[in-house]
C-alpha positions in Angstrom: -45.8 -25.5 -120.2 -42.7 -27.0 -118.6 -40.0 -27.9 -121.1 -38.6 -31.4 -121.1 -35.4 -31.9 -119.1 -32.2 -31.6 -121.1 -29.3 -34.0 -120.7 -27.6 -33.4 -117.3 -24.1 -34.5 -116.5 -23.4 -36.6 -113.4 -21.3 -33.7 -112.0 -24.2 -31.2 -112.3 -26.7 -33.8 -111.0 -24.5 -34.4 -107.9 -23.9 -30.7 -107.3 -27.5 -29.7 -107.5 -28.6 -32.6 -105.3 -26.1 -31.5 -102.6 -27.1 -27.9 -102.8 -30.8 -28.7 -102.6 -30.2 -30.7 -99.4 -27.5 -28.6 -97.8 -29.7 -27.1 -95.1 -30.8 -30.5 -93.9 -27.3 -31.8 -93.5 -25.4 -31.5 -90.2 -22.0 -29.7 -90.3 -19.1 -30.2 -87.9 -18.9 -28.0 -84.9 -15.6 -26.6 -86.0 -17.2 -25.5 -89.3 -20.2 -23.9 -87.6 -17.9 -22.0 -85.2 -15.7 -20.7 -88.0 -18.8 -19.7 -90.0 -20.0 -17.7 -87.0 -16.7 -15.8 -86.9 -16.9 -15.0 -90.6 -20.5 -13.7 -90.1 -19.3 -11.5 -87.3 -16.3 -10.2 -89.2 -18.5 -9.4 -92.2 -21.2 -7.7 -90.2 -18.5 -5.6 -88.6 -17.1 -4.7 -92.0 -20.6 -3.6 -93.1 -21.0 -1.4 -90.1 -17.6 0.3 -90.5 -18.4 0.6 -94.2 -21.2 3.0 -93.5 -18.5 5.6 -92.7 -16.7 5.2 -96.1 -17.6 6.6 -99.5 -18.5 3.2 -101.1 -20.9 2.3 -98.4 -22.4 5.8 -98.3 -23.0 5.8 -102.0 -24.5 2.3 -101.8 -27.0 3.4 -99.0 -28.0 6.6 -100.9 -28.4 4.8 -104.1 -30.5 1.9 -102.8 -32.6 4.4 -100.8 -33.9 5.8 -104.1 -35.0 2.4 -105.3 -37.7 1.7 -102.8 -38.7 -1.9 -102.9 -40.6 -4.3 -100.6 -39.7 -3.7 -97.0 -38.3 -7.2 -96.3 -34.5 -6.9 -95.7 -32.4 -4.5 -93.7 -29.4 -2.4 -94.8 -26.9 -2.8 -92.0 -26.1 0.4 -90.2 -29.4 2.1 -91.2 -33.1 1.8 -90.5 -33.8 1.2 -94.1 -35.8 -1.8 -95.2 -35.9 -2.8 -98.9 -36.1 -5.8 -101.2 -33.7 -8.7 -100.8 -32.0 -7.8 -104.2 -31.5 -4.2 -103.2 -30.3 -5.1 -99.7 -27.8 -7.6 -101.0 -26.4 -4.9 -103.3 -26.0 -2.3 -100.5 -24.7 -4.7 -97.8 -22.3 -6.2 -100.3 -20.8 -2.8 -101.0 -20.7 -2.0 -97.3 -18.9 -5.2 -96.6 -16.1 -4.4 -99.1 -16.2 -0.6 -98.7 -12.9 -1.1 -96.9 -10.2 -3.7 -96.9 -11.4 -5.4 -93.7 -13.4 -8.4 -95.1 -12.3 -12.0 -95.4 -10.5 -13.7 -98.4 -10.0 -17.2 -99.7 -6.6 -17.4 -101.3 -6.8 -20.7 -103.2 -9.8 -19.6 -105.2 -8.9 -15.9 -105.4 -12.2 -14.8 -103.9 -13.5 -12.6 -101.1 -16.5 -14.8 -100.3 -17.8 -13.0 -97.2 -18.7 -9.7 -98.9 -20.9 -11.5 -101.5 -22.2 -14.6 -99.7 -23.1 -13.2 -96.3 -25.0 -10.1 -97.6 -27.0 -12.3 -100.0 -27.7 -14.9 -97.3 -28.7 -12.2 -94.8 -31.1 -10.5 -97.3 -32.9 -13.7 -98.2 -32.9 -15.0 -94.6 -34.6 -11.9 -93.4 -37.2 -12.0 -96.2 -38.3 -15.5 -95.2 -37.6 -15.0 -91.5 -35.2 -18.0 -91.5 -33.8 -19.3 -88.2 -30.1 -18.6 -87.4 -29.2 -22.3 -88.0 -30.4 -22.1 -91.7 -28.6 -18.8 -92.2 -25.4 -20.3 -90.9 -25.7 -23.4 -93.1 -26.5 -21.3 -96.1 -23.3 -19.3 -95.5 -21.2 -22.4 -95.3 -22.7 -23.7 -98.6 -22.1 -20.3 -100.3 -18.4 -20.4 -99.4 -18.1 -24.0 -100.7 -19.8 -23.1 -104.1 -17.9 -19.8 -104.6 -14.5 -21.6 -104.2 -15.5 -24.6 -106.3 -16.7 -22.5 -109.3 -13.3 -20.8 -109.5 -11.5 -24.1 -109.0 -13.4 -25.5 -112.0 -12.4 -22.4 -114.1 -8.8 -22.4 -112.8 -8.5 -19.2 -110.7 -5.0 -18.3 -111.8 -5.9 -18.6 -115.5 -9.1 -16.6 -114.9 -7.2 -13.8 -113.3 -4.6 -13.8 -116.1 -7.4 -13.3 -118.5 -8.2 -10.0 -116.7 -11.5 -11.3 -115.3 -12.5 -10.6 -111.7 -12.2 -13.9 -110.0 -13.8 -12.3 -106.9 -17.1 -11.5 -108.6 -17.3 -14.8 -110.5 -17.1 -17.0 -107.5 -19.0 -14.6 -105.4 -22.0 -14.6 -107.7 -22.5 -18.3 -107.6 -21.8 -18.4 -103.8 -24.4 -15.7 -103.2 -26.9 -17.6 -105.4 -26.2 -20.9 -103.7 -26.8 -19.4 -100.2 -30.0 -17.6 -101.4 -31.4 -20.7 -103.2 -30.8 -22.9 -100.1 -32.8 -20.4 -97.9 -35.6 -20.4 -100.4 -35.9 -24.2 -100.3 -35.0 -25.0 -103.9 -35.3 -28.5 -105.2 -32.7 -29.9 -107.5 -34.2 -28.6 -110.8 -34.6 -25.1 -109.3 -31.0 -25.2 -108.2 -29.9 -26.1 -111.7 -31.8 -23.1 -113.1 -30.4 -20.9 -110.4 -26.9 -21.9 -111.5 -27.7 -21.1 -115.1 -29.0 -17.7 -114.2 -25.9 -17.0 -112.1 -23.8 -18.1 -115.1 -25.5 -15.5 -117.2 -24.7 -12.8 -114.7 -21.2 -13.8 -113.7 -19.0 -10.8 -114.7 -16.3 -8.5 -113.7 -13.0 -7.1 -115.1 -9.8 -6.8 -113.2 -9.5 -3.0 -113.8 -11.0 -2.6 -110.4 -7.4 -2.4 -109.1 -7.3 1.1 -110.7 -10.2 2.4 -108.6 -8.5 4.9 -106.1 -11.7 5.5 -104.2 -12.7 1.8 -103.7 -16.2 2.4 -104.9 -16.3 0.4 -108.1 -14.1 -2.3 -106.3 -16.7 -2.5 -103.6 -19.4 -3.1 -106.2 -17.3 -5.6 -108.1 -16.3 -7.7 -105.1 -19.4 -7.4 -102.9 -22.4 -5.5 -104.2 -22.6 -6.9 -107.8 -22.2 -10.6 -107.0 -24.4 -10.4 -103.9 -27.1 -8.7 -106.0 -26.8 -11.0 -109.0 -26.9 -14.1 -106.9 -30.1 -13.0 -105.1 -31.6 -11.8 -108.3 -31.1 -15.3 -109.8 -32.6 -17.0 -106.8 -35.6 -14.7 -106.5 -36.3 -15.1 -110.3 -36.3 -18.9 -109.9 -38.5 -18.6 -106.9 -40.9 -16.6 -109.0 -41.1 -19.5 -111.5 -38.5 -18.5 -114.1 -36.6 -21.4 -115.7 -33.3 -21.8 -117.3 -30.8 -24.2 -118.8 -30.8 -27.6 -117.0 -27.0 -27.9 -117.1 -25.0 -24.8 -117.7 -21.7 -26.6 -117.0 -21.8 -29.1 -119.8 -23.0 -29.5 -123.4 -22.9 -27.0 -126.2 -21.8 -23.4 -125.3 -21.5 -24.1 -121.6 -20.3 -21.7 -118.9 -17.0 -23.5 -118.2 -15.9 -23.6 -121.8 -16.8 -19.9 -122.2 -14.4 -18.8 -119.5 -11.7 -21.4 -119.2 -9.3 -22.9 -121.7 -8.8 -26.0 -119.6 -11.9 -26.3 -117.3 -12.1 -29.0 -114.7 -15.8 -29.7 -114.0 -15.0 -32.4 -111.5 -14.0 -29.6 -109.1 -17.6 -28.4 -108.9 -18.6 -31.3 -106.6 -15.2 -32.4 -105.2 -15.4 -33.4 -101.6 -18.7 -31.5 -101.0 -19.7 -32.2 -97.4 -16.2 -33.3 -96.5 -14.0 -30.4 -97.3 -15.4 -27.1 -96.1 -13.9 -24.1 -97.8 -14.7 -21.7 -94.9 -12.0 -23.4 -92.9 -9.5 -22.3 -95.5 -10.8 -18.7 -95.6 -8.7 -15.9 -94.1 -9.9 -13.4 -91.6 -7.7 -10.3 -91.5 -6.0 -9.3 -88.3 -5.5 -5.8 -89.6 -8.3 -3.8 -91.3 -6.0 -3.1 -94.2 -5.4 -4.5 -97.7 -4.1 -8.1 -97.8 -0.7 -7.2 -99.4 0.2 -5.1 -96.3 -0.7 -7.7 -93.7 2.6 -9.6 -93.5 4.7 -6.5 -93.3 2.6 -5.3 -90.3 3.0 -8.7 -88.6 6.7 -8.5 -89.0 7.0 -4.9 -87.7 4.8 -5.7 -84.7 7.1 -8.7 -83.9 10.2 -6.4 -84.1 8.5 -3.8 -81.9 7.7 -6.4 -79.2 10.9 -8.4 -79.5 13.5 -5.7 -79.9 11.6 -2.9 -78.1 12.0 -0.3 -80.9 10.0 2.8 -81.4 9.9 5.6 -84.0 12.9 7.4 -82.4 15.1 4.3 -83.0 14.6 4.0 -86.8 17.3 4.8 -89.2 15.8 2.9 -92.2 13.4 0.2 -93.0 13.3 -2.2 -95.9 10.1 -4.1 -96.7 10.6 -7.1 -99.0 7.4 -8.2 -100.7 6.3 -10.2 -103.7 6.2 -8.0 -106.8 2.4 -7.9 -107.1 2.0 -7.0 -103.4 4.8 -4.4 -103.6 3.2 -2.7 -106.6 -0.1 -2.5 -104.8 1.1 -1.0 -101.5 4.2 1.0 -102.3 3.2 4.6 -101.5 -0.4 3.8 -102.4 -2.7 6.7 -102.4 -5.2 5.0 -100.0 -4.2 5.1 -96.4 -5.4 1.5 -95.8 -3.0 0.2 -98.5 0.0 2.5 -98.2 2.5 0.3 -96.4 4.9 3.1 -95.6 2.1 5.0 -93.9 0.8 1.9 -92.0 4.2 1.0 -90.7 4.9 4.5 -89.6 1.6 4.7 -87.7 2.2 1.3 -86.1 5.6 2.5 -84.9 4.2 5.7 -83.5 0.9 4.4 -82.0 1.9 0.9 -81.2 -1.3 -0.3 -82.8 -3.6 0.3 -85.7 -7.4 0.9 -85.4 -10.1 1.5 -88.0 -10.2 5.2 -87.0 -6.5 5.8 -87.1 -6.1 4.1 -90.5 -8.9 6.3 -92.0 -7.8 9.5 -90.3 -7.1 11.6 -93.4 -5.1 14.1 -91.4 -2.5 11.5 -90.5 -1.6 11.2 -94.2 -0.1 14.6 -94.0 1.2 14.5 -90.4 4.8 15.6 -90.1 5.9 12.8 -87.8 4.3 10.2 -89.9 5.8 11.6 -93.1 9.2 11.7 -91.6 9.0 8.0 -90.7 7.5 7.1 -94.1 10.5 8.6 -95.8 12.7 6.0 -94.1 10.7 3.0 -95.5 11.7 1.4 -98.8 9.7 -1.3 -100.5 11.8 -4.0 -102.3 10.2 -6.4 -104.8 11.4 -9.9 -104.0 11.5 -12.7 -106.5 12.1 -15.2 -103.7 8.9 -14.2 -101.9 7.0 -14.2 -105.2 7.6 -18.0 -105.4 7.2 -18.7 -101.7 4.3 -20.6 -100.2 2.2 -19.7 -98.3 1.6 -16.6 -100.4 2.1 -13.0 -99.4 5.0 -13.4 -97.1 7.1 -10.4 -96.0 10.6 -9.6 -94.7 11.1 -6.4 -92.7 14.7 -5.3 -92.1 15.2 -2.4 -89.7 18.5 -0.5 -89.2 18.5 1.4 -86.0 20.2 4.7 -85.2 22.5 2.9 -82.8 23.7 0.5 -85.6 21.7 -2.6 -84.9 20.3 -4.6 -87.9 17.0 -6.3 -87.0 15.0 -8.6 -89.3 11.8 -10.6 -89.2 10.2 -12.8 -91.9 6.5 -13.5 -91.7 5.8 -16.9 -93.3 2.1 -17.1 -92.5 0.1 -14.0 -91.9 -1.9 -13.9 -88.7 -5.6 -14.7 -89.6 -4.8 -17.0 -92.5 -5.6 -20.7 -92.5 -2.0 -21.4 -91.8 -2.0 -19.1 -88.7 -5.6 -18.5 -87.7 -6.7 -16.0 -85.1 -8.5 -17.1 -82.0 -12.2 -16.3 -81.5 -11.2 -13.7 -79.0 -9.0 -12.0 -81.5 -11.7 -11.9 -84.2 -14.2 -10.5 -81.7 -11.7 -7.8 -80.6 -11.2 -6.8 -84.2 -15.0 -6.7 -84.7 -15.5 -4.7 -81.6 -13.0 -2.1 -82.9 -14.9 -1.8 -86.2 -18.4 -1.6 -84.6 -18.1 0.3 -81.3 -17.6 3.7 -82.9 -20.7 3.1 -85.0 -23.2 1.5 -82.6 -21.6 2.1 -79.2 -19.8 -0.3 -76.9 -22.9 -1.9 -75.5 -24.5 -2.7 -78.9 -21.2 -3.9 -80.2 -20.8 -6.4 -77.3 -24.4 -7.5 -77.8 -23.9 -8.2 -81.5 -20.8 -10.2 -80.7 -22.8 -12.3 -78.1 -25.7 -12.7 -80.5 -23.7 -14.0 -83.4 -21.7 -16.3 -81.1 -25.1 -18.1 -80.5 -26.5 -17.5 -83.9 -27.5 -21.1 -84.6 -30.0 -20.9 -81.7 -31.9 -17.8 -83.0 -35.4 -18.6 -84.1 -35.8 -15.6 -86.5 -32.8 -13.9 -88.1 -34.8 -10.6 -88.2 -34.4 -10.5 -84.4 -30.9 -9.2 -85.0 -32.0 -6.3 -87.1 -32.5 -3.9 -84.2 -28.8 -4.3 -83.2 -27.5 -2.6 -86.4 -30.3 0.0 -86.9 -28.3 3.1 -86.2 -29.2 5.7 -88.7 -31.5 8.7 -88.2 -33.2 8.0 -91.5 -36.9 7.1 -91.4 -37.4 3.4 -91.6 -38.5 2.2 -95.0 -38.2 5.7 -96.5 
C-alpha cells in the first residue's frame, strides 16, 4: 500500500523536479568539458590510490564482501555490487591528497560523486553522456546541501562537511542514472539525510585511511545505497528538508533552504571546483606555487638557500608544518622541489626521501609562519614565500590564487599531464594515454563499461 503524499515545500518540489529531469537537459559545452577533466582527475586519483594503504585496505575489504558482479573497482579486475564498488573507489579516490575540492561548500565532491556515478552507470550500462550529466548534477547537489546548512557553521560544529555534501551528491548522481521520478528523488534525499554523517576528527588520522573513508568511501557508498534501496521499492519521507524534525533544522542553527534550488541549471558548481596542480594537500599548494615561481624567476637551487620563510593562514600552517605525512609536510615538499625541480607522485611518496640527508638539510632551513593577514585574505589559502640566499639576496613571492583553483584554472593539457603522471606508473604509458583520450570523448561512449578494460590492472582473478 502506498502512503499518501505528505506536504511538500515549493523548494523541495522544485529541487526534486530538476533532479528527476537532469539527464534530459542540455548542459553548456564549457560545463561538459570541465566535467570531463574532473572525471579524468578522479580516475587518475583512484589508480594512484591503489598504491597507498587506504586504497589497498579498501580493495582487500571489498574483495571479502562478494556481491553481484556489476561494477568495477578501478585498478583491479574485481567486479562487485554498485554499493561495494562505490565504497572502494571512493576510498581509492581520496587515498591520497590528489582529488578535487570545492572551497565555497567545503567539499571534495569528486571522490564521492564520481565513484558513485561510475558504479551505478556500469550497473545499468549507461552511455557516457548520461554518466557525464549525472556527475555534473552530483556536484551541484553536493554544494547546495552544504550551502543550505552553512558550511562554515557546519565545520565549526565539528561535523565533516565533506561527507555531508558528498553523500547527497553521490545519491543525486546515482538516482539520475537509475531514472528516478520526482517522488523517488524525494525518498532518495530522505534516505541520504538519514545516512549523512561524519566527524571532523579525521584530521587526526595520520595514515589517511579513515579520512579516505570519510571523504570518499562512506558518502559514495551511502549515496548509492540510498539510490538502490529506492530502486528496489523502498520509500521514505516526502520532504526531508521542511516540516517537523527536518534535516536542515537538525544540523543547522540558521538553515537556508532556498539554497537547495538556487540557480539550478544556470550556475554549475563544477566550474567553481578546484583541480590540484600538485598531488599534495591543499594547504601546501600555494607555497609550492610560490617556490616554483622563485626557482624560475630568480634561478635559485638548493645550493643558494640560506633560509626560507613560508607565511600561511593559521589553519593551513598547523596542517602542514612538519606534518608526519610526506604529501602534507611543507618543509619536505619545498626541499624536494628545490632539489628535483619538480614533484611527482612517486617522489612525494618515496619514504626514503623523508630521511634523505640532503632533503633533511634543506628542510631545516624552512620555517612556517602563521599569518593573520593571510587568514583573512580572499581567495583563501594564499601563501608568501620569502627566501634569503647565501649571497645576501632577499626574494619573495605571494601566491594569491593557487594554480588549479577557479580563480587560476589549469588548462586541459595541464590536467592531462597531471593525470598521466598519476596513471602511467600503474597502467603503463600506452594505457594512460588511451584513458586520457577516451575520457576526452566520454560523452560519445555508448556503454560506460567499455572503459573498464582500461583500468583492469591487477593479477587478481576477476570477480573473485
